[in-house]
C-alpha positions in Angstrom: 65.1 15.9 -10.2 67.6 18.2 -12.0 70.4 16.8 -14.0 73.7 16.0 -12.3 75.4 18.5 -14.5 73.1 21.4 -13.4 73.3 20.4 -9.8 77.1 20.3 -9.6 77.4 23.5 -11.6 75.9 25.4 -8.7 79.0 24.7 -6.5 81.3 27.7 -6.5 84.0 25.8 -4.5 84.0 28.3 -1.7 84.7 25.7 1.0 82.1 26.7 3.5 80.9 23.1 3.5 84.3 21.7 4.7 84.0 22.3 8.4 80.4 21.2 8.5 81.3 17.8 7.1 82.0 15.0 9.6 84.1 12.9 7.3 86.3 15.9 6.4 86.7 16.6 10.1 87.8 13.0 10.7 90.1 12.5 7.7 91.2 16.0 6.7 90.9 14.8 3.1 89.4 17.1 0.4 88.1 14.0 -1.3 86.1 13.2 1.8 84.3 16.6 1.7 81.2 17.7 -0.1 83.3 20.0 -2.3 85.7 17.2 -3.2 82.9 14.7 -4.0 81.1 17.3 -6.1 84.3 17.7 -8.1 84.5 14.0 -8.5 80.9 13.7 -9.6 81.3 16.5 -12.2 84.6 14.9 -13.5 82.9 11.5 -13.8 79.8 13.0 -15.5 82.1 14.7 -18.1 84.0 11.4 -18.7 87.3 12.7 -17.3 87.4 9.8 -14.7 85.3 6.7 -14.4 82.4 6.4 -12.0 84.1 3.4 -10.3 86.9 5.7 -9.2 84.5 7.8 -7.2 82.9 4.9 -5.4 85.1 4.8 -2.3 84.6 8.5 -1.6 80.8 8.4 -2.1 80.7 5.2 0.0 82.3 7.1 2.8 79.8 9.9 2.7 77.3 9.8 5.5 74.6 11.7 3.6 74.0 13.7 6.7 73.3 16.9 4.7 75.1 19.1 7.2 76.7 20.8 4.2 73.4 22.0 2.8 72.6 24.7 5.4 76.2 25.7 5.4 76.3 26.4 1.6 75.8 30.0 0.5 74.9 28.8 -3.0 72.1 26.5 -1.9 73.8 23.5 -3.6 71.5 20.5 -3.2 74.2 18.0 -2.2 71.7 15.4 -1.1 70.4 15.1 -4.7 73.9 15.1 -6.1 74.8 12.2 -3.7 71.8 10.1 -4.7 72.3 10.6 -8.4 76.1 9.9 -8.1 75.3 6.7 -6.2 72.8 5.7 -8.9 75.5 6.3 -11.6 78.0 4.2 -9.6 75.4 1.5 -9.2 74.8 1.4 -12.9 78.4 0.6 -13.6 79.4 -1.3 -10.5 76.4 -2.9 -8.8 76.9 -3.6 -5.1 74.8 -6.7 -4.5 75.6 -6.9 -0.8 74.7 -3.3 -0.2 71.4 -3.7 -2.1 70.7 -6.8 -0.1 71.4 -5.0 3.2 69.0 -2.2 2.2 66.3 -4.7 1.2 66.8 -6.6 4.5 66.5 -3.5 6.7 63.3 -2.4 4.9 61.8 -5.9 4.8 59.3 -6.1 7.7 59.2 -9.9 7.8 63.0 -10.2 7.9 63.3 -7.6 10.6 60.7 -9.4 12.7 62.7 -12.6 12.3 65.9 -10.8 13.2 64.4 -9.1 16.2 63.1 -12.5 17.5 66.3 -14.3 16.7 68.5 -15.6 19.6 71.4 -14.1 17.7 71.7 -10.7 19.2 73.6 -8.7 16.7 73.1 -7.5 13.1 76.6 -8.7 12.1 75.8 -12.3 12.7 72.2 -12.1 11.3 73.1 -10.3 8.0 76.4 -12.1 7.7 74.5 -15.4 7.8 71.8 -14.2 5.4 73.9 -12.4 2.8 77.6 -13.1 3.5 78.4 -9.5 4.1 81.4 -8.4 6.2 81.7 -7.6 9.9 79.3 -4.9 11.2 78.9 -3.4 14.6 75.2 -2.8 15.1 72.8 -4.7 17.3 69.1 -5.0 16.7 67.1 -3.6 19.6 64.4 -5.9 20.8 60.8 -4.8 20.0 59.3 -4.1 23.4 55.7 -4.9 24.0 53.4 -1.9 24.6 53.0 -1.6 28.4 51.6 2.0 28.3 48.5 2.5 30.4 45.1 3.3 28.9 44.9 6.9 27.6 42.6 8.7 30.1 42.3 12.1 31.6 41.2 15.5 30.4 41.5 15.0 26.6 40.4 17.6 24.1 37.6 17.0 21.6 38.7 15.3 18.4 39.2 18.0 15.7 40.7 15.9 12.9 42.4 12.8 11.6 45.9 12.2 10.4 47.9 9.3 8.9 50.9 8.0 10.8 53.7 6.4 8.8 54.2 2.9 10.2 57.3 2.4 8.1 59.3 -0.8 7.8 62.1 -1.2 10.4 60.5 1.4 12.6 57.3 -0.5 13.1 59.2 -3.6 14.1 62.0 -2.2 16.2 60.3 0.7 17.9 56.5 0.1 18.1 56.5 1.9 21.5 57.5 5.1 19.7 54.5 4.9 17.4 52.3 4.3 20.4 53.7 7.4 22.1 53.1 9.4 19.0 49.5 8.3 18.7 48.9 9.2 22.3 50.4 12.7 21.9 48.4 13.3 18.7 45.3 12.5 20.7 46.3 14.9 23.4 46.1 17.8 20.9 42.8 16.5 19.4 43.9 14.2 16.5 43.2 10.6 15.9 45.2 8.3 13.5 43.5 6.7 10.6 44.7 3.1 10.3 46.4 2.2 7.1 48.8 -0.5 6.1 51.5 1.6 4.6 55.1 0.3 4.8 58.4 1.4 3.4 58.7 5.0 2.1 61.8 4.3 0.0 64.1 6.6 1.9 66.8 4.0 2.5 66.8 3.1 -1.2 66.9 6.7 -2.3 69.8 7.6 0.1 71.8 4.7 -1.3 71.2 5.6 -5.0 68.5 2.9 -5.8 66.2 5.6 -7.2 63.9 3.3 -9.2 63.2 1.2 -6.2 62.7 4.3 -4.1 60.2 5.7 -6.6 58.2 2.4 -6.6 57.9 2.4 -2.9 57.0 6.0 -2.8 54.2 5.5 -5.3 52.8 2.6 -3.2 52.9 4.6 -0.1 51.1 7.6 -1.7 48.4 5.3 -3.1 47.8 4.0 0.5 47.2 7.6 1.7 45.1 9.0 -1.1 43.3 12.0 0.4 44.4 15.3 1.9 45.0 14.3 5.6 48.4 15.3 7.1 50.9 12.5 7.1 52.8 12.4 10.4 56.3 10.8 10.5 58.3 10.1 13.6 61.4 8.9 11.7 63.6 11.7 10.5 65.1 9.9 7.6 61.8 8.9 6.2 60.3 12.3 6.7 63.2 14.0 4.9 62.7 11.8 1.8 58.9 12.0 1.8 59.1 15.8 1.9 61.0 15.7 -1.4 59.0 13.2 -3.2 58.4 15.9 -5.8 62.0 15.4 -6.9 61.6 11.6 -7.2 58.2 11.4 -8.8 56.3 13.8 -11.1 53.1 15.3 -9.7 53.8 14.3 -6.1 54.6 17.7 -4.6 51.1 18.0 -3.0 51.7 14.8 -1.1 55.1 16.0 0.0 53.5 19.2 1.4 51.2 17.1 3.6 54.2 15.4 5.3 54.9 16.7 8.8 57.5 15.5 11.4 55.7 14.5 14.6 57.5 17.2 16.7 56.8 19.8 14.0 53.0 19.0 13.9 52.6 18.7 17.7 54.4 22.1 18.2 52.1 23.7 15.7 49.0 22.3 17.4 49.9 23.4 20.9 51.4 20.5 22.7 53.7 22.8 24.5 50.8 24.4 26.3 49.5 21.0 27.4 53.0 20.0 28.6 53.4 23.2 30.7 50.6 21.8 33.0 52.6 18.6 33.7 55.4 18.1 36.3 56.0 14.3 36.1 59.7 14.6 35.3 60.7 17.1 38.0 64.5 17.5 38.1 65.2 15.1 35.3 68.3 16.0 33.3 67.8 15.6 29.5 69.8 16.5 26.4 68.9 16.4 22.8 70.7 15.0 19.7 69.7 16.5 16.4 69.1 13.7 13.9 70.7 14.8 10.6 67.7 14.4 8.4 65.6 16.3 10.9 67.9 19.2 11.5 69.6 19.4 8.1 67.2 17.6 5.8 64.0 19.2 7.2 65.3 22.3 8.9 63.7 21.3 12.2 65.6 21.9 15.3 63.6 24.4 17.4 60.3 22.4 17.6 61.7 19.3 19.5 63.6 21.5 21.9 60.6 23.8 22.5 58.4 20.8 23.3 61.0 19.2 25.6 61.6 22.6 27.2 57.9 22.9 27.9 58.0 19.9 30.3 57.7 21.5 33.8 60.7 21.0 36.0 63.2 19.2 33.7 66.8 20.3 33.2 67.4 20.5 29.5 71.1 20.5 28.8 72.8 21.8 25.6 74.7 19.1 23.7 78.0 20.2 22.1 78.0 19.3 18.4 74.4 18.3 18.8 73.8 18.4 15.0 76.9 16.4 14.1 76.1 12.9 12.8 76.3 10.1 15.3 77.6 7.7 12.6 74.4 5.6 12.2 73.3 7.2 8.9 71.0 4.5 7.5 73.3 1.5 6.8 76.6 3.5 7.2 77.3 1.8 10.5 77.1 -1.5 8.5 79.1 -0.5 5.5 81.7 1.8 7.2 82.0 0.5 10.8 85.3 2.2 11.6 84.3 5.8 10.7 80.8 5.2 12.2 82.4 4.1 15.5 84.6 7.1 15.6 81.6 9.4 15.2 79.6 7.4 17.8 82.4 7.7 20.4 82.7 11.4 19.8 78.9 11.8 20.2 78.8 9.8 23.4 81.7 11.7 24.9 79.7 14.9 24.3 76.6 13.3 25.8 78.6 12.3 28.9 79.7 15.9 29.4 76.1 17.0 29.8 75.6 14.5 32.7 72.1 13.9 31.3 70.1 10.8 32.3 68.3 10.7 28.9 69.4 11.8 25.4 66.4 12.3 23.2 66.4 12.0 19.4 64.0 11.8 16.5 65.3 9.0 14.3 65.4 5.2 14.8 68.9 4.8 13.4 70.3 7.3 15.8 68.2 5.7 18.6 69.5 2.2 18.1 73.1 3.1 17.3 73.6 5.5 20.3 71.7 3.1 22.7 74.0 0.3 21.7 77.1 2.4 22.1 75.9 3.6 25.6 75.3 0.0 26.6 78.7 -1.2 25.4 80.4 1.7 27.2 78.6 1.0 30.4 77.2 4.5 30.4 74.2 5.4 32.7 72.5 7.5 30.0 69.6 6.0 28.1 68.5 6.9 24.6 64.8 7.6 24.0 62.9 8.9 21.1 61.6 12.5 21.6 58.0 11.2 21.5 58.7 8.8 24.4 60.1 11.6 26.5 57.1 13.8 25.8 54.6 11.1 26.6 56.5 10.2 29.8 55.8 13.8 30.9 52.1 12.7 31.2 52.4 9.1 32.5 55.8 9.0 34.2 59.1 7.2 33.4 58.2 3.7 34.7 56.1 2.5 31.7 59.1 3.4 29.4 61.8 1.9 31.7 
């Protein structure tokens, strides 16, 4: 990872990032924009102001990375954000924030939370760690009711790893099941491995040493040259830039592929074109920030969804604008997160879609909760669930 001084020096203060930034759009404040935060980071690094003074503004950053593709100077704002948060943490440790990150990435704690009669994250984390009010419910982990995988399957041509992750494996095991089935439909099997947290949540929040430790453990569990498939956008984004966190890890990062990216490359669209299970179904697609902005992947999911015979794929206004989930942002900044959620759901409602597909568990849980609370008829599914439903129908996923 480059120095903070070098990274911030790349900014030419042109302002192209401003209109891409959700917090600038909501507040109109320069200090809640990428350009403003870069200026704060540079000032703090030079000792003009203290790092503690920058904390409220970096706390309010979603880390959505929408500013990166908008920047003509290719400023790596994501790296600046993580380094700035690590500097802030060094002078003003946020124990409650660290505990929330550890809780969300602790598989045992998440299993306990998912099984708890308490239905919401505010109560669960409030009781565990004494943190403030938070508006995010934990989805129940559904049992896998998918039918046996049968039919005209291609011969096996290779193996891949599939990142099980931490919260993802507990909250959305059905997504992993759908991903495995889709991989088999293009000739790949998944090599079983007990590999947990990738460190993305820690990296995004500035806990870089913890992130590196988890990254090294994950890489050690996947030692050979098989592709590493990831169906969580935030995890995949971090894993693709392991080379910036850990020396000599660029080869591993190169092996990491988003599930939609890999399936598109290996011809799932051609297989989908022969199906017509979802005839007439109206679907829209929300770009998870760390898939569209962090990994530059927006075409592949749409191409796969569009290949499903007979569906009505609706364009979503501001499809790549953050929904407000953003890791633990909906926990630490509930007001701004809720504003973004309401804006997203209003745009979804305008499409009149029955299903909104997305590629990240945070977006999935947050938008689904918002839709339930609003009494909306739309349901939120992971892209992998929609694609597998094209083969087996909607009922197993209902």
